[in-house]
DSSP file (Angstrom, degrees, kcal/mol; ACC not computed):
  #  RESIDUE AA STRUCTURE BP1 BP2  ACC     N-H-->O    O-->H-N    N-H-->O    O-->H-N    TCO  KAPPA ALPHA  PHI   PSI    X-CA   Y-CA   Z-CA
    1    1 A M     >        0   0    0      0, 0.0     4,-2.5     0, 0.0     5,-0.2   0.000 360.0 360.0 360.0 -40.3  -18.8    0.7   -0.2
    2    2 A L  H  >  +     0   0    0      2,-0.2     4,-2.7     1,-0.2     5,-0.2   0.920 360.0  50.8 -65.4 -41.7  -15.9    2.6    1.5
    3    3 A A  H  > S+     0   0    0      1,-0.2     4,-2.2     2,-0.2    -1,-0.2   0.909 112.2  47.5 -62.4 -40.7  -13.4   -0.2    0.8
    4    4 A L  H  > S+     0   0    0      2,-0.2     4,-2.6     1,-0.2     5,-0.2   0.910 111.7  50.5 -65.2 -42.5  -14.4   -0.1   -2.9
    5    5 A A  H  X S+     0   0    0     -4,-2.5     4,-2.3     1,-0.2    -2,-0.2   0.913 111.5  47.5 -62.9 -42.9  -14.2    3.7   -3.0
    6    6 A V  H  X S+     0   0    0     -4,-2.7     4,-1.7     2,-0.2    -1,-0.2   0.895 111.9  51.1 -65.9 -39.3  -10.7    3.7   -1.4
    7    7 A T  H  X S+     0   0    0     -4,-2.2     4,-0.8    -5,-0.2     3,-0.2   0.941 112.2  45.2 -63.2 -47.0   -9.6    0.9   -3.8
    8    8 A I  H >< S+     0   0    0     -4,-2.6     3,-0.8     1,-0.2    -1,-0.2   0.888 111.3  54.7 -62.9 -38.2  -10.8    2.9   -6.9
    9    9 A H  H 3X S+     0   0    0     -4,-2.3     4,-0.6     1,-0.2    -1,-0.2   0.831 104.2  55.2 -63.3 -32.4   -9.2    6.0   -5.4
   10   10 A N  H 3X S+     0   0    0     -4,-1.7     4,-2.3    -3,-0.2    -1,-0.2   0.650  87.1  79.5 -80.1 -14.8   -5.8    4.3   -5.2
   11   11 A L  H <X S+     0   0    0     -4,-0.8     4,-2.0    -3,-0.8    -1,-0.2   0.948  95.9  43.7 -59.6 -50.2   -5.7    3.2   -8.8
   12   12 A P  H  > S+     0   0    0      0, 0.0     4,-2.5     0, 0.0    -1,-0.2   0.848 110.7  57.1 -65.2 -30.0   -4.5    6.7  -10.1
   13   13 A E  H  X S+     0   0    0     -4,-0.6     4,-2.2     2,-0.2    -2,-0.2   0.928 106.8  48.5 -63.0 -43.6   -2.1    6.9   -7.2
   14   14 A G  H  X S+     0   0    0     -4,-2.3     4,-2.3     1,-0.2    -1,-0.2   0.900 111.5  49.7 -61.8 -41.1   -0.5    3.7   -8.3
   15   15 A M  H  X S+     0   0    0     -4,-2.0     4,-2.7     2,-0.2    -1,-0.2   0.902 108.4  53.3 -64.7 -40.2   -0.3    5.0  -11.9
   16   16 A A  H  X S+     0   0    0     -4,-2.5     4,-2.4     1,-0.2    -2,-0.2   0.920 110.1  47.1 -61.9 -43.4    1.3    8.2  -10.7
   17   17 A V  H  X S+     0   0    0     -4,-2.2     4,-2.2     1,-0.2     5,-0.2   0.920 112.7  49.8 -64.3 -42.8    4.0    6.4   -8.8
   18   18 A G  H  X S+     0   0    0     -4,-2.3     4,-2.3     1,-0.2    -2,-0.2   0.909 112.2  47.7 -61.3 -42.6    4.7    4.1  -11.8
   19   19 A V  H  X S+     0   0    0     -4,-2.7     4,-2.5     2,-0.2    -2,-0.2   0.916 111.7  48.9 -66.4 -43.6    4.9    7.1  -14.1
   20   20 A V  H  X S+     0   0    0     -4,-2.4     4,-1.9     2,-0.2    -1,-0.2   0.885 113.8  46.0 -68.0 -37.0    7.3    9.1  -11.9
   21   21 A F  H  X S+     0   0    0     -4,-2.2     4,-2.4     2,-0.2    -1,-0.2   0.881 112.3  51.1 -71.3 -36.8    9.6    6.1  -11.4
   22   22 A A  H  X S+     0   0    0     -4,-2.3     4,-2.1    -5,-0.2    -2,-0.2   0.903 110.9  49.2 -64.1 -39.7    9.5    5.3  -15.1
   23   23 A G  H  X S+     0   0    0     -4,-2.5     4,-1.2     2,-0.2     6,-0.6   0.886 111.7  48.3 -65.0 -39.2   10.4    9.0  -15.8
   24   24 A A  H  < S+     0   0    0     -4,-1.9    -2,-0.2     1,-0.2    -1,-0.2   0.887 114.0  46.8 -68.0 -38.3   13.3    8.8  -13.3
   25   25 A E  H  < S+     0   0    0     -4,-2.4    -2,-0.2     1,-0.2    -1,-0.2   0.845 106.6  57.3 -73.0 -33.9   14.6    5.6  -14.8
   26   26 A S  H  < S-     0   0    0     -4,-2.1    -1,-0.2    -5,-0.2    -2,-0.2   0.832  87.4-149.8 -69.5 -31.4   14.4    6.7  -18.4
   27   27 A G  S  < S+     0   0    0     -4,-1.2    -1,-0.1     4,-0.2    -3,-0.1   0.396  71.1 102.9  77.8  -5.6   16.6    9.7  -17.9
   28   28 A I  S    S+     0   0    0     -5,-0.2    -4,-0.1     2,-0.0     2,-0.1   0.878  74.2  55.0 -76.5 -38.9   14.8   11.6  -20.6
   29   29 A S  S    S-     0   0    0     -6,-0.6    -2,-0.0     2,-0.1     0, 0.0  -0.305  94.0-108.0 -89.8 175.5   12.7   13.8  -18.3
   30   30 A N  S    S+     0   0    0     -2,-0.1     2,-0.5     2,-0.0    -6,-0.1   0.053  77.5 123.8 -89.8  24.6   13.8   16.1  -15.5
   31   31 A I        -     0   0    0     -8,-0.3    -4,-0.2     4,-0.0     2,-0.2  -0.774  47.0-157.1 -92.0 124.9   12.5   13.7  -12.9
   32   32 A S     >  -     0   0    0     -2,-0.5     4,-1.9     1,-0.1    -8,-0.1  -0.536  28.8-113.9 -94.7 165.0   15.1   12.5  -10.3
   33   33 A L  H  > S+     0   0    0      1,-0.2     4,-2.4     2,-0.2     5,-0.2   0.872 117.5  57.2 -63.7 -36.6   15.1    9.4   -8.2
   34   34 A A  H  > S+     0   0    0      1,-0.2     4,-2.2     2,-0.2    -1,-0.2   0.898 106.5  47.7 -62.3 -40.6   14.7   11.6   -5.1
   35   35 A S  H  > S+     0   0    0      2,-0.2     4,-2.2     1,-0.2    -1,-0.2   0.873 110.3  52.4 -69.8 -34.7   11.6   13.2   -6.5
   36   36 A A  H  X S+     0   0    0     -4,-1.9     4,-2.1     2,-0.2    -2,-0.2   0.911 111.2  47.0 -64.5 -41.6   10.2    9.8   -7.4
   37   37 A I  H  X S+     0   0    0     -4,-2.4     4,-2.8     2,-0.2    -2,-0.2   0.884 109.8  54.2 -66.3 -37.9   10.8    8.6   -3.8
   38   38 A A  H  X S+     0   0    0     -4,-2.2     4,-2.5     2,-0.2    -2,-0.2   0.908 108.6  48.2 -62.5 -42.5    9.2   11.8   -2.5
   39   39 A V  H  X S+     0   0    0     -4,-2.2     4,-2.3     2,-0.2    -1,-0.2   0.931 113.3  47.9 -62.5 -45.2    6.1   11.2   -4.5
   40   40 A S  H  X S+     0   0    0     -4,-2.1     4,-2.4     1,-0.2    -2,-0.2   0.912 112.6  48.3 -62.3 -43.0    5.9    7.6   -3.3
   41   41 A L  H  X S+     0   0    0     -4,-2.8     4,-2.6     2,-0.2    -1,-0.2   0.904 110.3  51.9 -65.2 -41.2    6.5    8.6    0.3
   42   42 A G  H  X S+     0   0    0     -4,-2.5     4,-2.1     1,-0.2    -2,-0.2   0.910 111.6  46.1 -61.0 -42.6    3.8   11.3    0.1
   43   43 A I  H  X S+     0   0    0     -4,-2.3     4,-0.8     2,-0.2    -1,-0.2   0.895 111.9  51.8 -67.4 -39.3    1.3    8.9   -1.2
   44   44 A A  H >< S+     0   0    0     -4,-2.4     3,-0.6     1,-0.2     4,-0.5   0.916 110.0  49.2 -63.2 -42.5    2.2    6.3    1.5
   45   45 A I  H >< S+     0   0    0     -4,-2.6     3,-1.3     1,-0.2    -2,-0.2   0.906 109.7  50.3 -64.9 -41.8    1.8    8.9    4.2
   46   46 A Q  H 3X S+     0   0    0     -4,-2.1     4,-0.8     1,-0.2    -1,-0.2   0.642  98.2  69.4 -74.6 -10.3   -1.6   10.0    3.0
   47   47 A N  H <X S+     0   0    0     -4,-0.8     4,-2.0    -3,-0.6    -1,-0.2   0.683  82.7  74.8 -75.9 -17.1   -2.7    6.3    2.9
   48   48 A V  H <> S+     0   0    0     -3,-1.3     4,-1.6    -4,-0.5     3,-0.2   0.951  97.5  43.8 -61.9 -49.8   -2.7    6.2    6.7
   49   49 A P  H  > S+     0   0    0      0, 0.0     4,-1.9     0, 0.0    -1,-0.2   0.847 110.0  57.9 -64.1 -29.5   -5.9    8.2    7.0
   50   50 A E  H  X S+     0   0    0     -4,-0.8     4,-1.2     1,-0.2    -2,-0.2   0.887 103.6  51.9 -66.0 -36.0   -7.4    6.1    4.3
   51   51 A G  H  X S+     0   0    0     -4,-2.0     4,-2.2     1,-0.2     3,-0.2   0.881 107.8  52.4 -63.4 -37.4   -6.7    3.0    6.3
   52   52 A A  H  X S+     0   0    0     -4,-1.6     4,-2.8     1,-0.2    -2,-0.2   0.846 101.7  59.9 -66.0 -33.5   -8.5    4.7    9.2
   53   53 A I  H  < S+     0   0    0     -4,-1.9    -1,-0.2     1,-0.2    -2,-0.2   0.852 110.2  42.4 -62.7 -33.0  -11.5    5.3    6.9
   54   54 A I  H  X S+     0   0    0     -4,-1.2     4,-0.9    -3,-0.2    -2,-0.2   0.892 116.6  47.7 -76.5 -41.3  -11.7    1.5    6.5
   55   55 A S  H  X S+     0   0    0     -4,-2.2     4,-2.1     1,-0.2    -2,-0.2   0.856 101.2  62.3 -72.5 -37.2  -11.1    0.7   10.2
   56   56 A M  H  X S+     0   0    0     -4,-2.8     4,-2.3     1,-0.2    -1,-0.2   0.909 104.4  45.8 -62.8 -44.7  -13.6    3.2   11.8
   57   57 A P  H  > S+     0   0    0      0, 0.0     4,-1.5     0, 0.0    -1,-0.2   0.857 110.5  55.7 -65.7 -30.3  -16.7    1.7   10.2
   58   58 A M  H  <>S+     0   0    0     -4,-0.9     5,-1.9     2,-0.2    -2,-0.2   0.904 109.3  46.4 -64.7 -39.3  -15.5   -1.8   11.1
   59   59 A R  H ><5S+     0   0    0     -4,-2.1     3,-1.6     1,-0.2    -1,-0.2   0.905 110.7  52.0 -67.2 -42.1  -15.2   -0.6   14.8
   60   60 A A  H 3<5S+     0   0    0     -4,-2.3    -1,-0.2     1,-0.3    -2,-0.2   0.777 101.6  62.3 -65.7 -25.4  -18.7    1.0   14.6
   61   61 A A  T 3<5S-     0   0    0     -4,-1.5    -1,-0.3    -5,-0.2    -2,-0.2   0.501 128.7 -94.1 -79.4  -2.7  -20.0   -2.3   13.3
   62   62 A G  T < 5S+     0   0    0     -3,-1.6    -3,-0.2     1,-0.3    -2,-0.1   0.455  79.0 137.6 108.9   0.4  -19.0   -4.0   16.6
   63   63 A N      < -     0   0    0     -5,-1.9    -1,-0.3     1,-0.1    -2,-0.0  -0.406  59.4 -99.5 -74.4 157.7  -15.6   -5.4   15.8
   64   64 A S     >  -     0   0    0      1,-0.1     4,-2.4    -2,-0.1     5,-0.2  -0.248  32.1-108.2 -69.2 165.1  -12.8   -5.1   18.3
   65   65 A K  H  > S+     0   0    0      1,-0.2     4,-2.4     2,-0.2     5,-0.2   0.921 119.9  49.1 -60.1 -43.8  -10.2   -2.3   18.0
   66   66 A W  H  > S+     0   0    0      2,-0.2     4,-2.6     1,-0.2    -1,-0.2   0.924 112.1  46.5 -64.2 -46.0   -7.5   -4.9   17.0
   67   67 A K  H  > S+     0   0    0      1,-0.2     4,-2.5     2,-0.2    -1,-0.2   0.900 112.5  50.7 -65.3 -39.8   -9.7   -6.6   14.4
   68   68 A S  H  X S+     0   0    0     -4,-2.4     4,-2.3     2,-0.2    -1,-0.2   0.911 111.8  48.0 -62.7 -42.2  -10.7   -3.3   12.9
   69   69 A F  H  X S+     0   0    0     -4,-2.4     4,-3.1    -5,-0.2     5,-0.2   0.917 111.6  49.6 -63.6 -44.2   -7.1   -2.2   12.7
   70   70 A V  H  X S+     0   0    0     -4,-2.6     4,-2.8     2,-0.2    -2,-0.2   0.903 111.1  49.2 -63.9 -41.4   -6.0   -5.5   11.1
   71   71 A I  H  X S+     0   0    0     -4,-2.5     4,-2.2     2,-0.2    -1,-0.2   0.936 114.5  45.0 -63.3 -45.9   -8.8   -5.3    8.5
   72   72 A G  H  X S+     0   0    0     -4,-2.3     4,-2.1     2,-0.2    -2,-0.2   0.926 115.8  46.2 -63.6 -45.2   -7.9   -1.7    7.7
   73   73 A S  H  X S+     0   0    0     -4,-3.1     4,-2.9     1,-0.2     5,-0.2   0.903 112.2  51.8 -63.6 -41.0   -4.1   -2.4    7.5
   74   74 A G  H  X S+     0   0    0     -4,-2.8     4,-2.4    -5,-0.2    -1,-0.2   0.904 109.3  49.3 -63.0 -41.4   -4.8   -5.5    5.5
   75   75 A A  H  X S+     0   0    0     -4,-2.2     4,-2.1    -5,-0.2    -1,-0.2   0.912 113.7  46.0 -63.8 -41.8   -6.8   -3.6    2.9
   76   76 A M  H  X S+     0   0    0     -4,-2.1     4,-2.8     2,-0.2    -2,-0.2   0.898 111.3  51.7 -70.5 -39.5   -4.1   -0.9    2.7
   77   77 A F  H  X S+     0   0    0     -4,-2.9     4,-2.8     2,-0.2     5,-0.3   0.936 110.6  49.7 -58.8 -45.2   -1.3   -3.5    2.3
   78   78 A Y  H  X S+     0   0    0     -4,-2.4     4,-2.6    -5,-0.2     5,-0.3   0.933 113.1  45.3 -60.7 -46.3   -3.2   -5.2   -0.4
   79   79 A V  H  X>S+     0   0    0     -4,-2.1     4,-2.6     2,-0.2     5,-0.5   0.924 113.9  49.3 -64.4 -44.0   -3.8   -2.0   -2.3
   80   80 A V  I  X>S+     0   0    0     -4,-2.8     4,-2.3     2,-0.2     5,-0.6   0.936 116.1  41.4 -62.1 -47.0   -0.2   -0.8   -1.9
   81   81 A V  I  X5S+     0   0    0     -4,-2.8     4,-0.9    -5,-0.2     7,-0.3   0.926 119.5  43.6 -69.4 -43.4    1.3   -4.0   -3.1
   82   82 A E  I  <5S+     0   0    0     -4,-2.6    -2,-0.2    -5,-0.3    -1,-0.2   0.855 128.2  26.5 -71.0 -34.3   -1.1   -4.6   -5.9
   83   83 A E  I  <5S+     0   0    0     -4,-2.6    -3,-0.2    -5,-0.3    -2,-0.2   0.798 125.0  41.2-101.4 -32.9   -1.1   -1.0   -7.2
   84   84 A L  I  <<S+     0   0    0     -4,-2.3    -3,-0.2    -5,-0.5    -2,-0.1   0.658 109.5  56.5 -95.7 -15.6    2.2    0.5   -6.2
   85   85 A I    >X< -     0   0    0     -4,-0.9     3,-1.4    -5,-0.6     4,-0.6  -0.854  68.9-170.1-114.3  94.7    4.5   -2.5   -7.0
   86   86 A P  G >4 S+     0   0    0      0, 0.0     3,-1.0     0, 0.0     4,-0.3   0.828  81.3  57.4 -58.5 -36.2    3.8   -3.2  -10.7
   87   87 A E  G >4 S+     0   0    0      1,-0.2     3,-0.9     2,-0.2    -5,-0.1   0.778  97.0  64.7 -66.9 -24.0    5.8   -6.5  -10.7
   88   88 A A  G <4 S+     0   0    0     -3,-1.4     9,-0.3    -7,-0.3    -1,-0.2   0.775 102.6  47.3 -69.8 -25.2    3.6   -7.9   -7.9
   89   89 A S  G << S+     0   0    0     -3,-1.0    -1,-0.2    -4,-0.6     2,-0.2   0.386  90.1 104.2 -99.4   5.4    0.5   -7.8  -10.1
   90   90 A N    <   +     0   0    0     -3,-0.9     3,-0.2    -4,-0.3     2,-0.1  -0.578  68.3  22.5 -81.2 148.4    2.1   -9.4  -13.1
   91   91 A G  S    S-     0   0    0     -2,-0.2     3,-0.5     1,-0.2    -3,-0.0  -0.213  97.6 -66.4  92.7 179.8    1.3  -13.0  -13.9
   92   92 A Q  S    S+     0   0    0      1,-0.2     2,-0.3     2,-0.1     3,-0.2   0.801 124.3  45.4 -80.6 -31.6   -1.4  -15.4  -13.1
   93   93 A H    >>  +     0   0    0      1,-0.2     3,-1.0    -3,-0.2     4,-0.7  -0.432  62.8 145.7-113.6  57.1   -0.9  -15.8   -9.4
   94   94 A S  H 3>  +     0   0    0     -3,-0.5     4,-1.4    -2,-0.3     3,-0.3   0.762  66.1  66.0 -68.1 -24.8   -0.5  -12.1   -8.3
   95   95 A N  H 3> S+     0   0    0      1,-0.2     4,-2.6    -3,-0.2    -1,-0.3   0.814  92.6  62.5 -67.0 -28.3   -2.2  -12.7   -5.0
   96   96 A L  H <> S+     0   0    0     -3,-1.0     4,-2.7     1,-0.2    -1,-0.2   0.898 102.5  49.3 -63.5 -39.4    0.7  -15.0   -3.9
   97   97 A S  H  X S+     0   0    0     -4,-0.7     4,-2.4    -9,-0.3    -1,-0.2   0.881 111.1  50.2 -67.7 -35.6    3.1  -12.1   -4.1
   98   98 A T  H  X S+     0   0    0     -4,-1.4     4,-2.3   -10,-0.2    -2,-0.2   0.931 113.1  45.2 -66.4 -45.3    0.8   -9.9   -2.1
   99   99 A I  H  X S+     0   0    0     -4,-2.6     4,-2.6     2,-0.2     5,-0.2   0.909 112.9  51.5 -64.1 -42.3    0.4  -12.5    0.6
  100  100 A G  H  X S+     0   0    0     -4,-2.7     4,-2.6    -5,-0.2    -2,-0.2   0.899 109.3  50.4 -61.3 -41.4    4.2  -13.1    0.6
  101  101 A F  H  X S+     0   0    0     -4,-2.4     4,-2.6     2,-0.2    -2,-0.2   0.928 111.2  48.5 -61.4 -45.6    4.8   -9.4    1.0
  102  102 A A  H  X S+     0   0    0     -4,-2.3     4,-2.5     2,-0.2    -2,-0.2   0.916 112.9  46.9 -63.2 -43.7    2.4   -9.2    4.0
  103  103 A I  H  X S+     0   0    0     -4,-2.6     4,-2.6     1,-0.2    -1,-0.2   0.921 113.3  49.4 -64.0 -43.6    4.0  -12.3    5.7
  104  104 A G  H  X S+     0   0    0     -4,-2.6     4,-2.5    -5,-0.2    -2,-0.2   0.898 111.2  49.5 -62.4 -40.6    7.5  -10.9    5.1
  105  105 A F  H  X S+     0   0    0     -4,-2.6     4,-2.4     2,-0.2    -2,-0.2   0.926 111.9  47.4 -64.9 -44.9    6.5   -7.5    6.5
  106  106 A V  H  X S+     0   0    0     -4,-2.5     4,-2.6     2,-0.2    -2,-0.2   0.921 112.8  49.5 -62.6 -43.3    4.9   -9.0    9.6
  107  107 A L  H  X S+     0   0    0     -4,-2.6     4,-2.6     1,-0.2     5,-0.2   0.913 110.5  50.7 -61.0 -43.1    8.0  -11.2   10.1
  108  108 A M  H  X S+     0   0    0     -4,-2.5     4,-2.2     1,-0.2    -2,-0.2   0.913 111.6  47.4 -61.3 -43.2   10.3   -8.2    9.7
  109  109 A M  H  X S+     0   0    0     -4,-2.4     4,-2.1     2,-0.2    -2,-0.2   0.899 111.7  49.9 -66.8 -40.6    8.3   -6.3   12.3
  110  110 A V  H  X S+     0   0    0     -4,-2.6     4,-2.8     2,-0.2     5,-0.2   0.936 112.8  46.6 -62.0 -46.8    8.2   -9.1   14.7
  111  111 A L  H  X S+     0   0    0     -4,-2.6     4,-2.7     1,-0.2    -2,-0.2   0.877 110.4  53.9 -64.5 -36.4   12.0   -9.6   14.4
  112  112 A D  H  X S+     0   0    0     -4,-2.2     4,-0.7    -5,-0.2    -1,-0.2   0.905 113.0  42.6 -63.4 -41.4   12.5   -5.8   14.8
  113  113 A V  H  < S+     0   0    0     -4,-2.1     3,-0.2     2,-0.2    -2,-0.2   0.914 117.4  46.2 -71.2 -43.0   10.6   -5.8   18.0
  114  114 A V  H  < S+     0   0    0     -4,-2.8    -2,-0.2     1,-0.2    -3,-0.2   0.902 118.9  39.4 -68.0 -41.8   12.2   -9.0   19.4
  115  115 A M  H  <        0   0    0     -4,-2.7    -1,-0.2    -5,-0.2    -2,-0.2   0.485 360.0 360.0 -91.6  -2.1   15.7   -8.0   18.5
  116  116 A G     <        0   0    0     -4,-0.7    -3,-0.2    -3,-0.2    -4,-0.1   0.486 360.0 360.0  80.9 360.0   15.4   -4.4   19.5
């Protein structure tokens, strides 16, 4: 139920980010690219506690700390990619772009840690 509630909660957030970037790109409104990035960053930061909301019940259900964290992070990655990156959800195989994003992110983090 919590995962469904967080997912439904993130739909308007995705729309807000899309609208603010569309406004910045159109040049018609007084929205700057910096303000669009600020809105996106604010939404991304507040998604961290939402990930914890998913992870904490998983931990209470008996999963390990690592598995609970991975489930919560995975749920948040999926929501962010599917809702905040509009091109990722276009087409018939939108889950492939989400999986590709997650693999690319993990690879980037591994390389960052390994190479300093």
